LOPA-693464 format. One line per 2 residues: their letters; for each residue x negated, z negated, y negated of N, C-alpha, C. Coordinates in steps of 0.2 Angstrom, whole numbers. Atoms other than C-alpha are relative to their C-alpha. Example, Ala and Ser with C-alpha at 12.3 -4.5 7.8 and 13.67 -1.06 7.14 Angstrom:
AS = -4:0:6:-62:-39:22:-4:0:-6; 4:1:6:-68:-36:5:4:-3:-5
***
This chain:
MP = -1:6:4:202:308:-238:6:-4:2; -5:4:-2:212:293:-232:5:-2:-5
VT = -5:3:6:220:287:-249:4:6:-1; -5:-5:2:236:296:-251:4:-1:-6
DV = -4:2:6:244:287:-265:-3:-6:-4; 2:6:4:239:275:-279:6:-1:-6
QH = -5:1:5:253:267:-290:-2:-7:-3; 0:7:3:252:253:-303:6:-1:-4
DV = -6:1:4:267:245:-310:-1:-6:-4; 1:6:4:265:234:-325:5:-5:0
DA = -6:4:0:282:227:-324:0:-5:6; 1:4:-6:279:221:-306:-7:-3:1
LT = 7:2:0:261:217:-310:-4:2:7; 3:-2:-7:256:227:-294:-5:6:-1
LT = 4:-6:-1:243:239:-289:1:2:7; -1:-1:-7:247:248:-273:-4:6:2
IT = 4:-5:-3:236:259:-263:2:2:7; -2:-2:-6:242:269:-248:-5:5:3
AE = 5:-5:-3:230:277:-235:2:1:7; -1:-2:-7:231:285:-218:-6:1:3
FA = 6:0:-4:218:284:-204:2:3:6; -1:-3:-6:217:295:-189:-3:-5:6
AP = 2:5:-5:215:279:-178:5:-5:1; -6:5:-2:226:266:-169:-1:-6:-5
VE = 0:6:4:231:251:-179:-5:-5:2; 5:5:-2:220:239:-169:-7:2:-2
RV = 7:-3:2:204:250:-173:0:-1:-8; 1:1:7:208:249:-192:0:-7:-1
WQ = 1:7:1:211:231:-191:-7:-3:1; 7:2:-1:194:229:-184:-5:1:-6
VY = 5:-1:6:186:236:-200:0:-7:-4; -1:6:5:193:220:-209:-2:-6:4
AD = 1:6:-4:191:208:-194:-8:-1:1; 7:0:-1:172:212:-192:-4:0:-6
PR = 4:0:6:161:207:-206:-5:5:-1; 5:-6:0:148:220:-202:3:6:-1
QL = -4:-7:2:161:234:-203:3:-1:-7; -3:1:7:169:226:-218:-5:2:-6
QK = 5:-1:5:153:227:-228:-2:7:-1; 2:-7:1:151:245:-225:6:4:-4
VW = -6:-3:4:168:249:-234:3:-4:-5; -3:4:5:172:235:-245:-2:2:-7
GP = 2:-2:6:162:241:-260:0:8:0; 0:-7:1:162:259:-267:-8:2:2
PT = 7:-2:-2:146:269:-261:-5:-2:-5; 5:2:5:137:265:-277:-1:-7:-1
YP = 1:8:0:140:246:-275:2:-3:7; -1:3:-7:138:242:-257:1:-7:1
AT = -2:7:-1:145:225:-251:-5:-3:5; 3:5:-5:136:211:-242:5:-5:1
VV = -5:6:-2:148:199:-233:-4:-6:2; 4:6:-1:141:182:-233:4:-5:5
DH = -4:5:-5:155:171:-225:6:5:1; -5:-4:-2:169:179:-215:5:-4:5
DL = -5:4:-5:184:168:-208:7:3:-2; -6:-3:1:199:179:-207:6:-3:4
TP = -5:4:-3:211:165:-202:3:-3:-6; -3:4:5:224:156:-212:-4:-6:-3
GG = 5:5:3:214:144:-224:-7:2:0; 7:-2:0:198:154:-221:-2:3:-6
RV = 3:-3:6:187:161:-234:-5:6:2; 5:-5:0:177:177:-236:-3:1:-6
TY = 4:0:6:163:178:-248:-4:7:1; 4:-6:0:153:194:-253:-3:1:-7
YM = 3:-3:6:143:202:-266:-1:7:1; 2:-7:0:141:220:-271:-6:1:-4
TG = 6:-2:4:125:227:-277:0:7:-3; 0:-6:4:124:240:-291:-6:4:1
PE = 6:-4:-1:112:254:-292:-6:-2:-4; 6:3:3:101:244:-304:-2:-6:3
GD = 1:7:-3:101:229:-292:4:-5:-2; -4:5:2:114:220:-301:5:-2:5
KH = -5:2:-6:125:209:-290:6:-3:-3; -6:2:2:143:205:-292:4:-3:6
AG = -3:3:-6:151:192:-281:8:-1:-1; -7:1:-1:169:189:-275:2:-4:6
YW = -2:4:-6:179:179:-263:7:2:2; -7:0:-2:195:179:-253:2:-7:3
LV = -2:6:-3:205:164:-249:6:3:5; -5:-3:-5:215:169:-233:6:-4:0
TA = -6:4:-1:233:163:-233:4:1:6; -4:-2:-6:241:172:-219:-3:6:4
VD = 3:-6:-4:236:183:-204:5:1:6; -4:-2:-5:247:192:-192:-3:6:4
RP = 4:-5:-3:235:202:-181:4:4:4; 4:-4:4:234:217:-181:4:3:-5
RT = -5:-3:5:248:220:-193:-1:-1:-7; 0:2:7:245:211:-209:-5:-6:-1
FT = 3:7:2:235:198:-218:0:0:-8; -1:2:7:237:190:-235:-6:-4:-3
FT = 6:4:3:223:183:-247:0:0:-7; 1:0:7:219:178:-264:-7:3:-1
DG = 6:-3:1:205:189:-271:-2:-2:-7; 3:2:7:194:183:-286:-7:2:-1
FA = 7:-1:2:178:186:-295:-4:-7:1; 4:6:-1:164:173:-292:-7:1:-3
DL = 7:-1:1:147:169:-298:-4:0:6; 4:-1:-6:132:171:-286:0:-5:5
DF = 0:6:-4:135:154:-279:7:0:3; -7:-1:-2:153:160:-275:5:-5:-3
NP = -4:4:4:161:148:-288:5:5:-3; -5:-5:4:177:157:-295:-2:0:-7
LP = 1:-1:7:175:164:-312:7:-1:-4; -7:1:2:191:157:-321:2:5:-6
EM = -2:-5:5:190:170:-335:2:7:3; -1:-6:-3:192:184:-323:6:0:4
PV = -7:-1:-3:208:191:-315:-1:-2:8; -1:2:-7:214:184:-298:6:4:2
ST = -6:-4:-3:226:194:-287:2:-3:7; -2:2:-6:236:190:-272:1:7:4
NV = 0:-6:-3:234:204:-259:3:0:7; -3:-1:-7:244:210:-244:-2:6:3
FT = 2:-6:-4:236:222:-232:4:1:6; -5:-1:-5:248:230:-220:-3:6:4
FA = 2:-6:-5:244:242:-205:5:1:4; -5:-2:-5:257:251:-196:-1:7:3
EH = 0:-6:-3:258:265:-184:4:5:-3; -4:-6:3:264:282:-192:-2:6:2
DG = 2:-6:-3:264:298:-183:-6:1:3; 6:0:-4:251:294:-171:-7:-2:-4
AT = 6:3:4:239:287:-185:2:-7:-3; -1:7:3:238:271:-195:1:1:-8
RA = -1:1:7:246:269:-212:-2:-7:-3; 2:6:3:238:256:-222:3:-1:-7
TY = -2:1:7:246:249:-238:-3:-7:-2; 4:5:3:236:238:-249:4:-2:-7
VS = -4:2:6:247:228:-262:-4:-6:-3; 3:5:4:238:218:-276:5:-2:-5
TF = -5:2:5:249:207:-287:-4:-5:-5; 4:4:5:241:200:-303:4:-5:-4
ES = -4:5:3:246:185:-313:3:2:-7; -3:-2:6:249:195:-329:-1:7:-1
AE = 1:-7:2:250:212:-336:-7:1:-3; 6:-1:3:234:209:-345:-6:-1:5
AL = 5:0:-6:225:204:-329:0:7:4; 0:-6:-3:231:220:-321:-4:5:-4
QQ = 4:-5:4:225:230:-336:-7:-1:0; 8:1:0:208:222:-336:-3:3:6
VL = 3:-3:-6:205:227:-318:0:8:0; -1:-8:1:212:245:-322:-6:2:-4
DM = 5:-2:4:200:246:-336:-7:-1:3; 7:1:-3:185:240:-325:-1:6:5
GI = 0:-5:-4:189:255:-314:2:-2:8; -2:2:-7:198:247:-299:3:6:4
VE = -3:-5:-4:207:262:-294:-5:5:2; 5:-4:-3:192:273:-293:-5:-3:5
GA = 5:3:-4:181:260:-285:4:-2:7; -4:1:-6:195:255:-272:1:6:4
TA = -2:-6:-4:199:273:-268:-7:2:3; 7:-2:-3:180:277:-265:-2:-5:6
AT = 2:5:-5:178:261:-255:4:2:6; -5:-1:-6:194:265:-244:-2:7:3
NQ = 1:-6:-3:189:283:-242:-7:0:5; 6:1:-4:173:277:-233:2:-2:7
ID = -2:3:-7:183:270:-218:1:6:5; 0:-5:-5:186:287:-210:-7:1:3
EL = 7:-1:-3:167:289:-207:-1:-6:5; 1:6:-4:166:271:-200:4:1:6
LK = -5:-1:-6:181:275:-188:-3:5:5; 3:-5:-4:171:289:-181:-5:-2:5
S = 6:3:-4:157:278:-175:2:-4:5
***
């Protein structure tokens, strides 16, 4: 299991997930840089993702939807703000309708994904910062910890292929 730690800090409005992968930083980077790989791990196993648009460059946009067990679809988007390949990228993540228009009533987070060599493996740190304690609590209540952990734990299998 790659996820080694999950912390949420209501005062700092953050959710931080730490994971370790038995692969070089560049290989882990490719999971996010390649839309076909990303869609294999972005959603939890019961809500697989389909990446529609993928531009992992500053100013770029990534759009996707996850399909639930009953065929229900849930869309989201990233607005990429910074990229330092293969070490880190920053993006705004939000919920969207199926035409990828942002849903203003849903939480938005600023995310920093960082990858660093650690003892011959890659340590990934995923930090999401929310606009309010209520927004953080809303995604916690929606099961973000369980869903993100299940999604991230799929990366190990992908790295073997």
